[in-house]
Each structure stands twice: as C-alpha cells, then as structure tokens.
C-alpha positions, 0 to 999 in steps of 0.5 A, spaced: 444 246 554 443 242 561 438 238 563 434 243 567 434 248 562 430 243 557 425 241 563 424 249 564 423 250 557 418 244 557 414 247 563 413 254 559 411 250 553 406 246 556 403 252 559 403 256 552 399 250 549 394 250 554 392 256 558 388 252 563 394 249 566 397 256 567 395 256 575 399 249 575 406 252 572 411 252 577 415 258 580 421 257 576 425 261 581 424 255 586 425 249 582 422 243 585 426 237 588 426 231 584 429 225 583 432 223 576 432 215 574 435 213 567 433 206 565 436 202 559 432 196 557 433 191 552 428 193 546 425 187 547 422 189 554 416 185 556 411 190 554 405 188 558 410 189 564 412 196 562 405 198 561 403 195 568 409 199 571 407 206 568 400 205 570 402 203 577 406 210 577 401 214 575 396 211 580 399 216 585 398 222 581 393 223 575 397 224 568 395 230 564 399 230 558 401 225 553 406 226 547 408 221 542 410 222 534 403 222 532 400 225 538 400 231 543 395 233 547 391 232 554 391 225 557 385 220 556 386 213 558 384 210 551 388 215 547 394 213 552 393 206 550 393 207 543 399 211 543 403 206 547 401 200 542 403 204 536 410 206 539 411 199 542 409 195 536 415 198 533 422 194 532 427 197 528 424 204 528 424 209 533 420 210 538 417 216 543 412 217 548 412 221 554 406 222 559 406 227 565 403 229 571 404 235 576 409 230 580 411 225 575 414 225 568 416 219 564 419 218 557 420 212 553 424 213 547 429 209 542 432 211 535 433 206 530 440 204 531 440 205 539 442 198 542 437 199 548 430 202 549 431 209 554 426 210 560 427 217 563 423 218 570 423 225 573 419 224 580 418 228 586 422 226 592 415 224 596 413 220 591 420 217 589 420 214 596 414 211 596 414 208 589 422 206 590 420 198 591 416 198 585 421 202 581 427 198 583 423 191 582 422 194 574 430 195 574 432 188 577 427 185 572 428 189 565 434 193 566 441 193 562 443 199 566 440 204 571 442 210 575 438 214 580 440 221 582 438 228 584 435 232 578 439 239 581 445 235 581 445 232 574 443 239 571 448 243 574 453 237 572 451 237 565 450 245 564 454 248 559 451 255 559 454 260 564 448 264 565 443 258 566 448 255 571 447 262 575 440 261 574 440 255 578 444 258 584 451 256 582 457 260 582 460 259 575 467 260 578 467 253 581 466 250 574 472 248 569 471 253 563 473 252 555 472 255 549 465 254 545 466 250 538 460 254 536 461 261 537 468 262 541 465 264 547 467 261 554 462 255 557 462 250 562 467 244 560 462 239 563 466 233 561 471 235 567 465 235 571 465 228 576 457 227 574 458 228 567 453 224 563 456 220 556 450 219 551 451 214 546 447 208 543 441 209 548 446 209 554 447 214 559 454 212 562 456 216 568 458 216 576 451 217 579 449 217 587 446 210 586 447 205 580 444 198 577 448 193 573 444 188 570 447 181 567 447 184 560 452 190 562 458 185 562 458 187 555 460 194 557 463 194 564 468 189 567 463 185 573 469 184 577 471 191 577 464 193 579 463 188 584 470 190 588 469 197 588 469 200 595 463 204 596 457 206 601 454 200 598 456 195 593 451 188 593 449 183 589 441 183 589 436 179 585 437 177 578 444 177 578 444 185 579 449 189 582 447 195 586 452 200 587 451 206 592 456 211 592 455 215 598 449 215 604 445 221 602 443 223 595 443 230 597 450 229 599 453 230 592 457 236 593 461 232 599 462 226 594 465 229 588 472 225 589 468 218 590 464 220 583 471 221 580 474 215 583 468 210 580 469 214 573 476 212 573 476 205 576 471 203 571 474 207 565 467 210 564 471 215 559 474 210 555 468 206 554 464 212 553 468 214 547 469 208 544 462 207 544 461 214 541 466 212 536 463 206 534 456 210 533 459 215 529 462 210 524 455 206 523 453 213 520 459 214 516 459 207 513 452 208 510 454 213 505 446 214 503 443 214 510 436 214 512 437 217 518 443 223 520 444 225 527 448 231 529 450 234 536 450 241 538 446 247 540 440 248 535 435 254 534 429 251 538 433 249 544 435 242 542 442 239 543 441 233 538 438 234 531 435 227 528 434 228 520 430 222 517 429 222 510 422 220 507 419 219 500 411 219 501 411 219 508 416 212 509 423 212 511 428 211 505 435 213 503 437 220 502 438 219 495 431 217 494 428 222 499 423 227 497 423 230 504 426 230 511 423 230 518 428 234 522 427 233 530 430 237 536 431 233 542 433 236 549 438 234 554 432 229 557 431 226 550 424 230 549 422 232 543 422 240 543 421 241 535 419 238 529 418 240 522 418 236 515 422 240 509 421 238 502 427 237 498 429 240 492 
C-alpha cells in the first residue's frame, strides 16, 4: 500500500464516521494537489514551541477532527489541549495524535524504540506556500532531518500495488516489477524507484525535492559529502542546517529522477538505511521476551505496519506476563487505521 491509498482510505473512513461531513469529502478521482513534509525531531522537542507551531498552522484552516490513542472525534480546543498534554508528557512510551482540517493533516507519532519523534504534514499548495517560512523556522530549530515533496510524487514512488498505481493515473509499464513475497503476484518493485522512502527508527530516508539536515544528522550522513553535493541549491542556513534542493520546481520530478538517483547513490542512502533497519530488527530479536513486536507487510485492515503491545491489567509488560495484546495497524503515512485488544489464552 502506498501513501495515497492510505490517504484515500482515511478520507472514506472519516466520511463514514460522520455523515455530516459527506459534503466535504473529496472527489477521489481528482486528488487535491498537496505538499508532503516529513520532519524527524528529537524526542525532547520543545513542547511549547511544537504546540505554538500547530496552533499557527491551523489559524489558516479550522481543524475538524482529532485522533489519538485514547480519543477519536470532533475537534474542540479544550479536548485537543488534553490530547496534546496526554501524548507529549510521555517519554519512552509510544506517542500518537493527529489533527485534521479540510486543507491540512498533521500527525505526531513515535514508537517506544524510535530514536526520534516523527511529524507528518500534508498541506494544500496555497497554504504551504503562505506558511513556508513558519514551517522552515520550525525545521531549523527542532529537526534532525526533514524533507518536502509533492504528495502525488511520493505516492507513486512508494506504491506497490499495480491497480492503485493505475488509479493514480500512472502507467505500470514504466515501473520496475517483482514477485510479491505475500502471494506470488506481481507488484511494483518500489525499492528501485528513485523516490523510494526507507522507514526505520522513526526516520524516513530518501532523495526528495527539498531536504534539511540538522547538526545531529551527522550521526547518519557525512556532512562534507552532503555539503559538496551539486544540486539546484545547497546552502548552510541558520543553526548549522544544510538545505539541499535537488531541482528548481517541486513539480518537475519526472524530469529529475537522475538527480534523485545521484543523491541517493552519493550519500549511500540505501546502505545507511539497510544498516539502521538491521539494527532495528536486532533490537527486537535480542529481546526474547518483548513488550512490543513490530511486523511489516500488508494487513487485513489496510495497514502496512502491525504493532503488537503486550499488556497485563492495561499496562505494558513482557509477553510472558501478558494477559492481552493490543494490535494496531498503521498506514504508509503512519496513521492508525485499526486497533483491537485480544485476550491471550
């Protein structure tokens, strides 16, 4: 499942949950033009500044819905304040909340063993342009890594299912294929796409239209290699942040796949991502009696990641002590699409 399919499902689900919003549902045959920002912050992000940033974003478009681990429903300022405080007070536990309006979707999440807090902002082009200064100001101050791209671009580059790619107006013949490990049918070999996004430890690593690399990113990427890379723009800005823009126009991605591949190869993104992914797997394998288990794949309710949390009397415990397990499916945007608690025998 790709980014747009998850987004499509979330629109349908919201309409089903609240019939009064049916008149606001998008025409899914004509997806809106939106930008996609992914920001990786330290888990110790300045909470007051993050809250101020969210408030500033939604001054431009009134929010209508909130979702979190404990709440799903209409937006009310007081309820959002409670959700924010409940989730952001957590340290080593998982965090999740999402706030949505007609033109903006903003999600904050992290899993217990993630190194960073992930922020996902999907925003209409007109608002993105008017709020760009505020978005970059937040990135410069708080981000380890961040990137900006066109939502359609990141969707088609990370979509495995051929029929969904056709739904998005693409010709599957133009994309590499491989046999699915799930059922043997053919699917898109997305790792060979120049804009493929590796997800690990809360990071999303890729070659995007525009990228920011904070001072802490040197733990992942070589700073000299970053700053020597030839692109449309490569500058050092405030707070020792490196900003790289691969090509002039965000919508010119089809003519710049070679530039994406060049960046991906020179920065050794594939090798770095695979190393981090292996480290992440080992952290779970080394714990023979885990509190949390994470699986990747295609799951029955549309998720691409299944997170199992073992519980006893509602508290997280190791699997051997658990009386129940909470299972959550997340879509490609990191949003929760299904949740259930099962009793263990």
